[in-house]
C-alpha positions as CSV (number, residue, x, y, z in Angstrom):
1,M,-32.2,-81.0,-42.5
2,L,-30.3,-77.7,-42.1
3,P,-32.6,-74.8,-41.1
4,Q,-33.4,-72.4,-44.1
5,E,-32.4,-69.4,-42.4
6,F,-29.2,-70.8,-41.4
7,I,-28.6,-71.9,-45.0
8,R,-29.1,-68.3,-46.1
9,R,-27.1,-66.6,-43.5
10,T,-24.2,-69.1,-43.8
11,K,-24.2,-68.6,-47.8
12,E,-23.7,-64.9,-47.5
13,L,-20.7,-65.6,-45.0
14,L,-18.9,-68.3,-47.1
15,H,-20.3,-67.6,-50.6
16,D,-19.1,-70.2,-53.0
17,E,-17.8,-72.4,-50.0
18,Y,-21.1,-73.1,-48.8
19,D,-22.0,-76.2,-50.7
20,A,-18.6,-77.9,-49.6
21,L,-19.7,-77.1,-46.1
22,E,-23.1,-78.5,-46.3
23,S,-21.7,-81.6,-47.9
24,A,-19.1,-82.0,-45.0
25,L,-22.0,-81.4,-42.6
26,E,-23.8,-84.8,-43.9
27,S,-20.7,-86.7,-43.7
28,R,-19.6,-88.8,-40.8
29,P,-17.9,-86.9,-37.9
30,A,-13.8,-87.6,-37.3
31,V,-13.1,-89.2,-34.1
32,S,-10.0,-88.0,-32.0
33,F,-8.7,-88.2,-28.6
34,R,-5.8,-86.6,-26.7
35,I,-3.3,-88.7,-24.5
36,N,-2.3,-87.8,-21.0
37,P,1.3,-87.6,-21.3
38,H,1.8,-88.3,-17.6
39,K,-0.3,-91.6,-17.6
40,F,-0.5,-93.0,-21.0
41,P,1.7,-96.1,-21.0
42,A,5.3,-95.5,-22.3
43,N,5.0,-98.6,-24.7
44,L,1.9,-97.1,-26.1
45,Q,3.3,-93.6,-26.7
46,H,6.1,-95.0,-28.5
47,N,3.6,-96.9,-30.7
48,L,1.8,-93.7,-31.4
49,Q,4.9,-92.1,-32.7
50,N,5.0,-94.9,-35.5
51,P,2.7,-94.2,-38.2
52,A,1.7,-97.8,-38.4
53,G,1.6,-98.0,-34.7
54,K,-1.3,-99.9,-33.1
55,H,-2.9,-100.0,-29.6
56,P,-2.4,-103.9,-28.8
57,D,-5.5,-104.4,-26.6
58,I,-8.5,-102.2,-27.2
59,L,-8.4,-99.6,-30.1
60,S,-6.7,-101.9,-32.6
61,T,-6.4,-99.3,-35.3
62,E,-3.9,-97.0,-36.9
63,Y,-3.4,-93.6,-35.5
64,K,-3.0,-90.3,-37.4
65,K,-1.6,-87.2,-35.9
66,V,-3.6,-83.9,-35.0
67,P,-1.2,-81.3,-36.7
68,W,-1.9,-78.5,-34.3
69,C,-1.7,-80.7,-30.9
70,E,1.4,-82.7,-29.9
71,T,-0.8,-85.3,-28.1
72,G,-3.8,-85.5,-30.2
73,Y,-4.4,-88.3,-32.8
74,F,-7.3,-89.3,-35.0
75,L,-9.0,-92.7,-35.5
76,P,-10.6,-93.9,-38.7
77,E,-13.7,-95.1,-36.9
78,R,-15.0,-94.8,-33.2
79,P,-14.3,-97.7,-31.0
80,L,-16.0,-98.7,-27.7
81,F,-14.1,-96.5,-25.3
82,T,-16.0,-97.5,-22.5
83,A,-14.6,-100.9,-22.8
84,D,-11.0,-99.5,-22.4
85,P,-9.8,-99.7,-18.8
86,L,-7.2,-96.9,-19.9
87,F,-10.0,-94.4,-20.6
88,H,-11.3,-94.8,-17.1
89,A,-7.8,-94.3,-15.6
90,G,-7.5,-90.9,-17.2
91,A,-4.9,-92.1,-19.7
92,Y,-6.6,-90.3,-22.7
93,Y,-9.5,-88.0,-23.3
94,V,-12.0,-88.5,-26.1
95,Q,-12.0,-84.8,-27.5
96,E,-12.9,-82.9,-30.9
97,A,-9.8,-82.2,-32.9
98,S,-10.6,-78.4,-33.8
99,S,-10.7,-77.7,-30.0
100,M,-7.4,-78.9,-29.4
101,F,-6.0,-75.8,-31.0
102,L,-6.3,-74.3,-27.7
103,E,-2.7,-75.8,-27.5
104,Q,-1.4,-73.2,-30.0
105,A,-2.8,-70.1,-27.9
106,L,-1.3,-71.6,-24.8
107,L,2.1,-71.8,-26.6
108,K,1.7,-68.4,-27.7
109,I,1.2,-67.3,-24.3
110,M,4.1,-69.3,-23.1
111,A,6.3,-67.7,-25.4
112,E,5.1,-64.0,-24.5
113,E,5.5,-64.8,-20.8
114,A,9.0,-66.5,-21.0
115,G,11.5,-65.0,-18.8
116,T,9.1,-63.9,-16.3
117,S,9.8,-64.5,-12.5
118,R,6.4,-66.1,-11.6
119,E,6.1,-69.5,-10.4
120,G,3.4,-71.1,-12.5
121,F,0.3,-69.4,-13.5
122,V,-3.3,-69.1,-11.9
123,A,-5.7,-69.9,-14.7
124,L,-9.5,-70.2,-14.7
125,D,-11.6,-72.4,-17.3
126,L,-15.1,-70.5,-17.0
127,C,-17.2,-73.0,-18.8
128,A,-15.4,-75.9,-18.3
129,A,-17.6,-79.1,-18.4
130,P,-17.3,-82.0,-19.4
131,G,-13.7,-81.1,-19.1
132,G,-11.9,-81.5,-22.4
133,K,-10.2,-78.1,-22.4
134,S,-9.5,-78.3,-18.9
135,T,-7.7,-81.5,-18.9
136,H,-5.9,-80.0,-22.0
137,L,-5.0,-76.8,-19.9
138,R,-3.9,-78.9,-17.0
139,S,-1.4,-80.7,-19.1
140,L,0.0,-77.6,-21.0
141,L,0.4,-75.2,-17.9
142,P,3.9,-75.3,-16.3
143,E,4.5,-76.8,-13.1
144,G,3.5,-74.7,-10.1
145,S,0.3,-73.7,-11.8
146,L,-3.3,-73.6,-10.4
147,L,-6.3,-74.4,-12.6
148,V,-9.7,-73.5,-11.6
149,S,-12.3,-75.3,-13.6
150,N,-15.8,-74.1,-13.1
151,E,-19.3,-75.0,-14.6
152,I,-22.5,-73.2,-13.5
153,I,-24.8,-76.5,-13.9
154,R,-24.4,-78.4,-10.9
155,S,-25.0,-81.7,-12.4
156,R,-22.3,-81.0,-15.1
157,S,-20.1,-79.8,-12.4
158,V,-19.9,-83.2,-11.0
159,I,-19.1,-84.9,-14.2
160,L,-16.3,-82.3,-14.8
161,S,-15.0,-83.1,-11.2
162,E,-14.8,-86.7,-12.2
163,N,-12.9,-86.0,-15.2
164,M,-10.4,-83.9,-13.8
165,T,-9.9,-86.4,-11.0
166,K,-9.3,-89.2,-13.4
167,W,-6.9,-86.7,-15.2
168,G,-4.7,-86.9,-12.2
169,R,-2.7,-83.7,-12.1
170,P,-2.2,-81.7,-9.0
171,G,-3.2,-78.0,-8.7
172,N,-6.8,-78.1,-9.8
173,I,-10.0,-76.8,-8.1
174,V,-13.4,-77.4,-9.5
175,T,-16.1,-75.1,-8.6
176,N,-20.0,-74.4,-9.5
177,S,-20.0,-70.8,-9.5
178,D,-21.9,-68.0,-11.6
179,P,-19.2,-65.8,-13.7
180,E,-20.5,-62.8,-11.6
181,D,-18.6,-64.5,-8.6
182,F,-15.5,-64.5,-10.4
183,G,-15.7,-60.7,-10.9
184,K,-15.2,-60.4,-7.2
185,L,-11.8,-61.9,-7.2
186,K,-9.8,-58.9,-8.7
187,H,-6.7,-59.3,-10.6
188,L,-6.5,-62.9,-9.5
189,F,-6.1,-64.8,-12.9
190,D,-3.2,-64.8,-15.3
191,I,-5.3,-66.7,-17.9
192,I,-8.9,-67.1,-18.2
193,L,-10.3,-69.6,-20.9
194,A,-14.0,-68.5,-21.9
195,D,-15.4,-71.5,-24.0
196,L,-18.7,-69.8,-24.1
197,P,-22.5,-71.1,-24.4
198,C,-23.3,-70.6,-28.0
199,S,-25.9,-71.4,-30.8
200,G,-23.9,-74.5,-31.8
201,E,-23.7,-74.3,-35.4
202,G,-20.3,-76.1,-35.4
203,M,-21.8,-79.2,-34.0
204,F,-24.7,-79.9,-36.6
205,R,-22.8,-82.6,-37.8
206,K,-22.1,-84.4,-34.5
207,D,-25.3,-83.4,-32.8
208,T,-28.1,-83.3,-35.6
209,A,-30.8,-82.8,-33.0
210,S,-29.1,-79.4,-32.4
211,R,-30.1,-78.2,-35.8
212,S,-34.0,-78.1,-34.8
213,E,-33.0,-76.0,-31.5
214,W,-31.4,-73.2,-33.6
215,S,-32.9,-70.1,-34.6
216,A,-31.7,-66.3,-35.4
217,D,-33.2,-65.2,-32.3
218,N,-31.1,-67.9,-30.4
219,V,-28.1,-66.5,-32.2
220,K,-28.7,-63.1,-30.9
221,R,-29.5,-64.3,-27.4
222,C,-26.3,-66.2,-27.3
223,A,-24.3,-63.1,-28.3
224,S,-25.7,-60.8,-25.7
225,R,-25.0,-63.7,-23.2
226,Q,-21.4,-64.2,-24.0
227,R,-20.7,-60.4,-23.9
228,R,-22.5,-60.4,-20.2
229,I,-20.4,-63.3,-19.2
230,I,-17.0,-61.8,-20.3
231,F,-18.1,-58.4,-18.6
232,D,-18.9,-60.3,-15.5
233,V,-15.5,-61.9,-15.1
234,W,-13.1,-59.4,-16.8
235,D,-12.2,-57.6,-13.3
236,A,-10.7,-61.3,-12.4
237,L,-8.2,-61.0,-15.1
238,K,-4.8,-59.4,-14.1
239,P,-3.8,-56.4,-16.1
240,G,-1.7,-57.9,-19.0
241,G,-3.5,-61.0,-18.6
242,W,-4.9,-63.3,-21.2
243,L,-8.4,-63.9,-22.3
244,I,-8.9,-67.0,-24.7
245,Y,-12.4,-66.5,-26.2
246,C,-14.0,-69.4,-28.1
247,T,-17.2,-70.8,-29.5
248,C,-18.3,-74.0,-31.6
249,T,-20.5,-71.8,-34.0
250,F,-20.0,-70.2,-37.4
251,N,-21.9,-66.9,-37.4
252,T,-19.9,-63.4,-36.8
253,E,-22.3,-62.1,-34.2
254,E,-20.9,-64.6,-31.7
255,N,-17.6,-64.5,-32.8
256,E,-15.7,-61.6,-34.6
257,D,-18.4,-59.1,-33.9
258,N,-18.1,-59.9,-30.2
259,V,-14.5,-59.9,-30.0
260,H,-14.0,-56.7,-31.7
261,S,-16.5,-54.8,-29.7
262,L,-15.3,-56.5,-26.3
263,A,-11.5,-55.5,-27.1
264,G,-12.6,-51.9,-27.8
265,E,-14.9,-51.5,-24.7
266,L,-12.7,-53.4,-22.1
267,G,-9.3,-52.3,-23.1
268,A,-7.6,-55.2,-24.9
269,E,-5.8,-56.1,-27.8
270,T,-6.4,-59.1,-30.1
271,V,-3.2,-61.3,-30.5
272,T,-1.6,-63.3,-33.5
273,I,-1.1,-66.9,-33.0
274,P,1.3,-68.5,-35.5
275,V,-0.2,-71.2,-37.6
276,K,0.9,-73.3,-40.5
277,P,-0.6,-72.8,-43.9
278,E,-1.3,-76.7,-44.4
279,W,-3.4,-76.7,-41.3
280,N,-6.2,-75.1,-43.6
281,I,-7.3,-72.7,-40.7
282,T,-9.5,-70.0,-41.8
283,G,-9.0,-66.5,-40.6
284,S,-11.3,-63.6,-39.5
285,L,-14.3,-63.1,-41.6
286,H,-15.4,-59.8,-40.4
287,H,-13.3,-57.1,-39.1
288,D,-9.6,-56.7,-39.5
289,M,-8.4,-58.8,-36.6
290,P,-6.5,-62.2,-35.8
291,A,-9.1,-64.9,-35.3
292,Y,-8.8,-68.6,-36.1
293,R,-11.9,-70.5,-37.6
294,F,-12.4,-74.2,-38.3
295,F,-14.6,-75.5,-40.8
296,P,-15.2,-79.1,-41.4
297,H,-15.0,-78.8,-45.1
298,R,-11.3,-77.4,-44.7
299,T,-10.0,-79.2,-41.6
300,C,-10.6,-82.5,-40.0
301,G,-12.7,-81.9,-37.1
302,E,-16.0,-79.9,-36.3
303,G,-16.7,-76.0,-36.4
304,F,-14.7,-73.9,-33.9
305,F,-13.8,-70.2,-33.3
306,L,-11.0,-68.9,-31.2
307,A,-9.5,-65.5,-30.6
308,L,-6.9,-64.5,-28.0
309,M,-7.1,-61.3,-26.2
310,R,-4.5,-59.5,-23.9
311,K,-5.9,-57.0,-21.2
312,N,-4.1,-53.9,-21.3
313,N,-1.8,-52.8,-18.5
314,G,-3.6,-50.5,-16.3
315,A,-3.8,-50.9,-12.5
316,D,-1.0,-53.0,-10.8
317,D,-1.3,-56.0,-8.5
318,A,-1.6,-53.3,-5.6
319,D,-5.3,-53.2,-6.6
320,R,-5.5,-57.0,-6.3
321,I,-8.3,-58.3,-3.9
322,K,-7.0,-58.8,-0.5
323,T,-7.0,-62.5,0.7
324,K,-9.9,-63.5,2.8
325,Y,-10.1,-66.6,4.7
326,K,-14.0,-66.7,5.5
327,N,-15.5,-70.1,5.1
328,S,-12.1,-71.6,4.2
329,R,-10.4,-74.6,6.1
330,Q,-7.1,-74.2,7.6
331,P,-4.0,-76.2,6.7
332,V,-3.4,-79.1,9.1
333,I,-0.4,-81.1,10.0
334,A,-1.0,-84.6,8.4
335,P,0.4,-87.7,10.0
336,P,3.8,-88.6,8.2
337,E,2.1,-91.9,7.3
338,I,-0.4,-90.1,5.2
339,K,2.0,-87.5,3.7
340,C,4.4,-90.1,2.4
341,M,1.6,-91.7,0.2
342,L,2.6,-88.6,-2.0
343,S,5.9,-88.6,-4.0
344,E,6.9,-85.2,-3.0
345,P,4.8,-84.3,0.1
346,D,6.7,-81.1,0.9
347,R,5.2,-79.5,-2.0
348,F,1.7,-79.6,-0.6
349,I,-0.3,-78.3,2.1
350,F,-3.0,-80.5,3.9
351,L,-6.8,-79.6,4.7
352,A,-9.2,-81.6,6.6
353,D,-12.8,-81.7,7.0
354,G,-12.4,-82.1,10.7
355,K,-9.6,-82.4,13.2
356,T,-6.8,-84.5,12.5
357,A,-3.6,-85.9,14.5
358,T,-0.8,-83.4,14.7
359,A,1.8,-86.1,15.1
360,A,1.6,-89.9,14.8
361,A,2.0,-92.1,17.8
362,P,3.4,-95.6,17.4
363,G,0.8,-98.2,16.9
364,K,0.2,-101.4,15.3
365,S,-2.1,-101.8,12.1
366,A,-3.5,-104.5,10.2
367,N,-3.2,-102.7,7.0
368,A,-0.3,-104.8,5.7
369,G,-1.4,-103.7,2.0
370,N,-0.3,-100.3,2.9
371,K,3.2,-100.3,3.2
372,H,3.1,-97.3,5.4
373,P,-0.1,-97.6,7.4
374,P,-1.4,-94.7,9.5
375,A,-0.7,-94.9,13.1
376,R,-3.5,-95.4,15.6
377,N,-4.7,-92.1,17.1
378,N,-8.1,-91.2,19.0
379,Q,-9.2,-88.4,16.7
380,T,-11.7,-88.8,13.7
381,A,-10.5,-86.4,11.0
382,G,-12.7,-87.0,8.1
383,Y,-11.3,-86.5,4.5
384,I,-7.8,-85.2,4.1
385,Y,-6.9,-83.1,1.0
386,A,-3.5,-82.1,-0.4
387,L,-3.1,-78.9,-2.5
388,P,0.0,-77.3,-3.7
389,G,1.5,-75.2,-1.0
390,I,2.7,-72.3,-3.2
391,H,-1.1,-71.3,-3.8
392,K,-2.1,-71.5,-0.1
393,N,-3.4,-67.9,0.1
394,T,-5.2,-68.3,-3.6
395,C,-6.9,-71.6,-2.4
396,A,-8.1,-69.8,0.7
397,L,-9.5,-66.9,-1.1
398,L,-11.3,-69.1,-3.6
399,A,-12.7,-71.3,-0.8
400,G,-14.2,-68.2,0.9
401,T,-15.8,-66.7,-2.7
402,L,-16.9,-69.7,-4.8
403,N,-18.9,-73.0,-4.3
404,I,-16.1,-75.8,-4.6
405,I,-17.0,-79.0,-5.6
406,S,-13.4,-80.7,-5.5
407,A,-9.9,-79.4,-4.7
408,G,-6.6,-80.8,-4.9
409,I,-6.1,-84.5,-4.2
410,R,-8.5,-86.1,-1.8
411,L,-6.1,-88.4,-0.1
412,G,-8.8,-90.3,1.8
413,E,-10.5,-90.5,5.1
414,L,-9.0,-90.8,8.4
415,K,-11.4,-92.6,10.7
416,G,-10.2,-93.4,14.3
417,N,-7.6,-96.1,13.8
418,D,-8.0,-96.5,10.0
419,F,-7.3,-94.6,7.0
420,T,-9.2,-95.5,3.9
421,P,-7.5,-94.1,0.8
422,S,-9.5,-92.5,-1.9
423,V,-9.8,-93.1,-5.7
424,S,-8.4,-89.5,-6.3
425,L,-5.1,-90.5,-4.5
426,A,-4.9,-93.8,-6.7
427,L,-5.7,-91.7,-10.0
428,S,-3.3,-88.7,-9.0
429,T,0.0,-88.7,-10.7
430,E,1.6,-87.6,-7.3
431,I,0.9,-91.0,-5.5
432,N,3.8,-92.6,-4.2
433,P,4.2,-96.0,-6.0
434,E,6.1,-97.5,-3.1
435,A,3.2,-96.5,-0.6
436,F,0.8,-99.4,-1.5
437,F,1.1,-103.0,-2.5
438,S,-0.3,-103.0,-6.0
439,V,-1.9,-105.8,-8.3
440,E,-2.0,-105.9,-12.1
441,L,-5.4,-106.6,-13.4
442,S,-6.1,-108.7,-16.3
443,Y,-8.3,-107.0,-19.0
444,E,-11.3,-109.1,-17.9
445,N,-10.5,-108.3,-14.0
446,A,-10.2,-104.8,-14.8
447,L,-13.5,-104.6,-16.4
448,K,-15.1,-106.3,-13.5
449,Y,-13.5,-103.8,-11.2
450,L,-14.8,-100.7,-13.1
451,Q,-18.4,-102.4,-13.1
452,K,-17.8,-102.6,-9.1
453,E,-17.9,-106.3,-9.1
454,A,-16.1,-108.7,-7.0
455,I,-12.4,-109.6,-8.3
456,V,-10.0,-112.3,-7.2
457,L,-6.7,-111.3,-6.3
458,P,-3.5,-113.3,-6.4
459,G,-3.1,-115.9,-3.4
460,N,0.0,-114.1,-2.2
461,T,-1.6,-110.7,-1.9
462,P,-1.4,-109.2,1.7
463,K,-4.3,-107.9,3.6
464,G,-5.2,-104.4,3.7
465,Y,-5.6,-101.5,0.9
466,I,-4.4,-102.7,-2.3
467,L,-3.7,-100.5,-5.4
468,V,-5.0,-101.9,-8.5
469,T,-3.6,-101.3,-12.0
470,Y,-4.1,-102.0,-15.7
471,G,-1.3,-101.4,-18.0
472,K,0.8,-100.4,-15.0
473,T,-1.7,-97.5,-14.7
474,P,-3.7,-97.0,-11.4
475,L,-7.3,-97.8,-11.6
476,G,-8.3,-97.5,-7.6
477,F,-8.2,-99.2,-4.5
478,V,-9.5,-102.5,-3.1
479,K,-9.5,-103.8,0.7
480,N,-8.2,-107.5,0.6
481,I,-9.8,-109.0,3.8
482,G,-8.4,-112.3,2.9
483,N,-11.5,-114.3,1.9
484,R,-12.7,-111.7,-0.6
485,A,-11.6,-108.3,-1.9
486,N,-13.9,-105.0,-1.2
487,N,-14.3,-103.0,-4.4
488,L,-13.6,-99.4,-3.6
489,Y,-14.4,-98.0,-7.0
490,P,-16.9,-95.1,-6.6
491,P,-20.3,-96.5,-7.3
492,E,-21.4,-93.6,-9.1
493,W,-18.5,-94.1,-11.7
494,R,-19.1,-97.7,-12.4
495,I,-19.6,-99.0,-15.9
496,R,-23.2,-99.5,-16.2
497,K,-23.2,-100.6,-19.9
498,K,-22.9,-104.5,-20.7
499,I,-19.7,-105.2,-22.4
500,V,-19.6,-108.5,-24.2
């Protein structure tokens, strides 16, 4: 049952549309997902373009396009996504359709910034867990961009890091920091996405338990908290930079009222985003300003609000915070046998937890499954990471200011004579497919692998580290030692649910 005070307030907001909204909130939620264009198997992408296209293995149903998102699709019912290996491989992300409107905000920003000389953008997703909007941003940002995905709650930041690792795009850093910490990074970000904690009215259909947690007092607390967060992070946005403000709630206090007052107090303009009439998106319900509202009785999705703001040009980049290297790891020279595991290694800088060999010495390795096994050396390096070289100074600055959970591609661990490749490398779209011997798994074996059970490899599989794939999409590594294959899938990621 909906709270009586919510009913009263929302009737005042929507008038004669309220009954239609209430009816929609009692209906079944829509199911939607967004594909990873860098991973989703090409034959399935072809099927998606066909209105009668079907996923041949798992979803086994027809797809309908999300109109405002090029890679978004609806399903008529919710399948068991956990049972699809492609889901765990990061080939797609299950996401509420209304929030995919973020794509239109990014397209507007890209259009306004066309012709600038910058190489990519530095972007921040401030409240990013579990990762839906961050994975979307990562797909939309141009090559050469750096995305910082932040979550203030530690346990949720770990989930965020897992999802960003599975998405596999380079140039991403996951942090666990307070918005105040970002305010110290003056004029660093071109784009800040603030998907702010809110009263959650727009999720009443998907999460009926949230109805009992709602109150008018909580609406006020959320609105005040949202303002504080934006004030905390505002200095981190460059002059002329873009703030995407969004919530999943209906009331005006947390939406138009906040945006209108913030724009006036902070020196920003609200910017119009082109939309099509057939999308049935509702405009601003308070103040004369561009804003974009999704109501479940008008659009296929849940409640969502978005406004695009641009910071006025004031100070220039001369006021930008000076780069600091405090507590940051310095780049190292990775052995060539490790660098060649990436398809374009020269684009990256390499970091290590400890010391690493500055050159490779000739040696013999038993890791035949690795087509380019690391040479022997007498130093223990720890984990080795790859980050886009273009953002070397920015990465060092972030490391000295924020609590970093994961950064770039964790290639693996160099320990004496052996290099153990990481799942992060396997799932990265930057992996060199020629660097490892790979084995395509059946559906049954793929599930066993993801449940961290033993799998049997073909008899002709060489010893060493083997890349295992499903639908030609990497899942991770095993170490074939001859009589068995050690499953290297992270135990904390394993499927715990029993799948018949």
